N, C-alpha and C positions, 0 to 999 in steps of 0.2 A: 396694260399693253405688253406685248411680248418683247422680252429682251433678247439680246444676242445669245447665240449658243443654245437655243431651245429652253431658256429659263424664263420664268414668269414673275412679274412684279407681284407684290403682296396683294391678295384679294382678287386677282384676275385669274379665274379658273374657267372661263367660258369655253365650251366645246365648239370649235368652229365648224361650219357646215361642210359636208363632204360632197363630191360630185356624184352623179349617177354612173352606172356601169358604162353606158354609151359615151358620156362625157369623158370618163376616164380613158377609154380606149382612143377616142378622138384626140386626146391630148398627148398620151405617151407614145403612140405608134409613130406619128410624124417626128417626134423628138428623137426617138431611138434610131429611126432611119437616117435622120440628119447626122447623128453622132457617128454612125457606122460609115456613112458616105464621106465624112470629112476627116477620117483618120489620116495622120501624116504618112507620106510615102515611105519614110524610113522607120515606120512603127515596128517595134519588136516587143512581142509579148513577154519574152524572157527578161529582156532588159528592164521593162516597166515593172515586172514582178520583183526583180532584184532591187530596184530603186525604192519602191513604195512599201514593200512588205516589212513590217517591223515586228520582230518577235525575239525572245530571249530563250536561252536554254533553261532558265529558271521557270518560264511559263510552260515549257514542254514538260519539265519534271513535275511541276504541280499538277498539270492536267493528267499525266499518267498516274500520279499518286491518287487523284480522285477516282480514276477508273478502277484502280485496285481496291480502293476503299469501298466503293459501291458494291463491287463484286464480293468482297469479303463480308461486308455488312449483310448483304442479302443471304449469303451462305450461312452465316451465324444465326440470323433471325429464323431462317428456314429450319435449321437443325435444332436450335434451342427453344424456339417459341412456336413457330407455325405448325410444324409436324406433330409435336406432342399435344398441342391444344386441339388441332383438328382431328387427330386420331381418336381423342376422347369423345368428340362429337359424332363419331361414326357416320361420316358423310359417305356418299356414293364414291367408290374407289376412283372413278375418273375425275370427279369434282375435287376429291381430296388431293389428287395429283396436281391439279391446275391452280388451286386456291393460294398456295404460297406466292406464286407469281403476281397475282392481282393484289394480294395483301401488301407486298413490298412496293409495288408501283403506286397503289393508292396512297400509301403513306408518303412516298417520296414526292409525288406530284403535289400533294396537299401542302407539304412543307415548302416546296419550291414556289408554288403559286403565291403563298403568303409573302415570301420574301420578294418575289418579282413585283407583286402589287405594292409592297412598301417602297421599293425603288421607283416604280413608275408613277405613283400617285402621292406618296407622302414626302417626296423631295420637291425641289424647286424646278424640276424639269416640266416642260410642256410637250413632251413627246406624244402623248395621247391626244391632248387637246388641240395641238397645232402641229401636225406632222410636217408641213412644208418648212417649218423653221428648224428642223433637225439638222440640216446640213449648212446652216448659215455660218457657223464658225469653223467649218472643216478646214484644216490645214494639214500639211504633211507633218507627221510626228505628233499629232494631237494627243494630249495626255488622257488616258482612260481613268476616270475616278475609281477609287478603291472599291466602292460598293458595286459598281458595274463590272469591274474586273473579277471580283469574287464570284458574281453571278455567272459570268462567261466561263470561267475555268471549271467550276463544278458542273455546269451544264455540258461542256465539252467532254469532261471525264465521264459523265453519265452515259452519253451516247457512244463513247468508246466501249464502255461496259455493256451497253445494249447490243452491240454487234456480237460480242462474245455470248451474251445471254440468249440472244435469238437462236444462235447455232447450237449451244450446248446446254441451256437451262430451261428455256421456255417451251411451252406446248407448240408443236408444229401445226401451222394453220395453212389454209389454201393460198394465202397471200405471202407466203414465206419469203420468196425472192423479192417481192415488192417491198416488204418490210425491211429487208437488208438494204435495198436501194435507198429507201427513205432514211435509214440511219446514216449511211455514207453521205447522202445529200445534206442531211442536217449537220453532220460533222464538217463538211465542206463550207456550208453557210456560216456556221458559228465561227469556225477557224478563220475563214476568209474575212468576214466582217470585223474580226478582232485585230488581225494584223494590218488591215487597210484602214482601220479606225472608223468603220461604219457601225460602231457599237450602239449608238443611240437607236437607230432603227431596228437593230437586232433585239433590243429589249422588247419592242412592240411585237416582233415576230414570235418571240418566246412566250409572251403573255397570251397572244391570240391562240396559241396551240396547246399550251400546257393545261389551261383551265378546263378544256373539254375532257382531258384524260382523267382528271379527278372524278368526274361523273361516270365515265366509262368503267373504270376499275372498281368504283364503289357499286355500280349496278351489277357487275359480275359477282362481286363478293356476296351480295344479298341473294342472287340466284343460286350460287354454289352452296349456300348454307340453308336453303329453303327446306330441304329434307335432311334431318339429322336425328340420330338416335331412333330411327324408325318412324319418326313423326313428321308430318308436313306442317310447316308454319306459314300461314297465309300472310302474316305481317311482313315477312321477308319478300314475298311476291309484290306486295303493295309498295314497299320501300324500293324494291328493285325497279318497279315501273316508274316511280317518281324520279329516281336517279337517271333512268333511261330518257325520261322526258327532259330532264335538265341537260343531259348529254346532247340530245337532238337540238334543243334550243340554243345552247352555247355553240354548237358546231355551226349552225346557220348564222348566228350573230357574229361570232368571232372569226371563223375561217372562211365564210362565204360572203360576209358583209364588211366587217371591219378590216380584215386582212387585205382584200383587194382594193377597197376604197380609201384606206389609209396607207398601208405599206406599199402595195404595188403602184398606187398613184403617186405617192411621194418619191419612191425610188426611180420611177420612170420619168417624172416631169420636173422634179426640183433638185436633181443633182447638179452641182456646179460644173462648169466647163473644165475646171482644173482638176477635177476628181478622176482617178484612174479606175479602170475595170468596171465602168458603169454598166455596159452591156452584158458582161459576164455575170455580174451580180444580179441583174434583172432576169437573166436566163435561169439562174438557179431558183430565184424567188417564184418565177412562173412555173417551173417544174414542180415545186412544192405545192403550188395551187392545183395543178392537174392531179396530183395524188390526192389532195383533199376532195376534189370533185369525184374522183373514182371511188374513194372510200364512202362518200356520201351515198353512192348508189347502193351500198350494202345496207345503210340505214333505211333508205327508201324501200328496199326489198323486204326488210323485216316489218316496217310499218304497213306495207301492203298486205303481207301475210297475216298480220294481227287484225287488220281491218276486215279481211275476207274470211277470218276464222281458220286459216290454214296453219296458224301457230297459236298455241294457247298461252305462251309465256315469252318473256324477253330472253333471247338467246343470241349468242355471237354467230351471225350468219356465216362467218368465215369458217366456223367449225361444223356447220350443218352438213356440208358435203361429206366430210370425213365421218361424221356420226351416221349418216345414212348408209355410207359404204360399209361401215362396221355392222350395222343392223342387217344389211343384205347378206353379208358374209355369214352372220350368225344363222339367218334363216336358211341359207343354202346348206350350211353344215348340218343344221337340224334336219332338213329334208333329206340330205344325203344319209345321215345316220339312221333315220326312220326307214329309208329305202333299203339300206343294207340289212337292217333287222328283219323287215318284212320279207326280203328276198331269202334271207337265211332260214326263216321259219317255213316259207313255202318250199324251199329246196329240201328242207328236212322232212316235210310231209310227203313230198314226191319220192324221196329216196326210200322212205319207209314203205310207201305203197307199192314200190317196185321190187321190194325184197321178196324172194321166193318163200313160200310157206314152210314153216319148220315141220319136218316130218314127225308124225305121231309115233312114239315108241311102241304104243300098243298095237299099231298096225303091223309092226315088224313081227 
């Protein structure tokens, strides 16, 4: 049986049933409306924030340190490892430019998911099995276990790094501004749940999102290295397709199934009355879900193109628009150059034909 504080007795690891989508909405919407309509007349957002938010300068310093560490580590790996190795592989120049990004992210997310899995499943928590029990022991000033605190601080540092990397290091894509918004929202969610002590549900949010990125960045890596040293390696294409399949499956399972029916349901229906900022926290969680649904449209777009034969391989559809525009520019430049050459040749012929005949000296 489930113990207090989201802990489980030995041998009890049963996964409790989740509601359907409709049942979830029918439960959380009335609850949130009731919470908002019953706010005290003297409610002050600033005063509540000052009262309940717990953080230390040490936490801030460690987070900033992780942000610098991830940026420095990526730079060092790119200069010392990635660029020398990939330059010897003679990749397409555009792919060679992008591959250090996905190499670093694939490595980072893989290591992070292993640790998150260890915390979520190899400890005595029942966060995944029984989400409604997450808030049973919530009190003001709840102590954060060291393993969860470590996870939180390095994650927060990574997304601070990601803001910098998106602007100054990563390949610019069509969803550039949405990506920045996503990073700021993630920083707000991680930081907010840390200082309000909603850290248990935060672990579940992190797990549901990071695991998909492992497959995404791995699929990109295999696609980028498909053509190297002037040869095409079909094994890379097959492995890229497998990784893209894993990415699609985990996206649907983790972000469109587990996340709404475990995280959103729990945060909307099982928060205690004494807990602060419940509506604010739910608003941010739902904003993240809207981004997940929007990005899933890109996945569907690629799947449809592959099914209809309009795309021959797995590609990042956020880059297709930019790639198509570059190809159009190349064609226009090529047509323009050909036109100039043909015009120059025709003008040269016309000018020669209009020159007066050279007088014959013998006729003089």
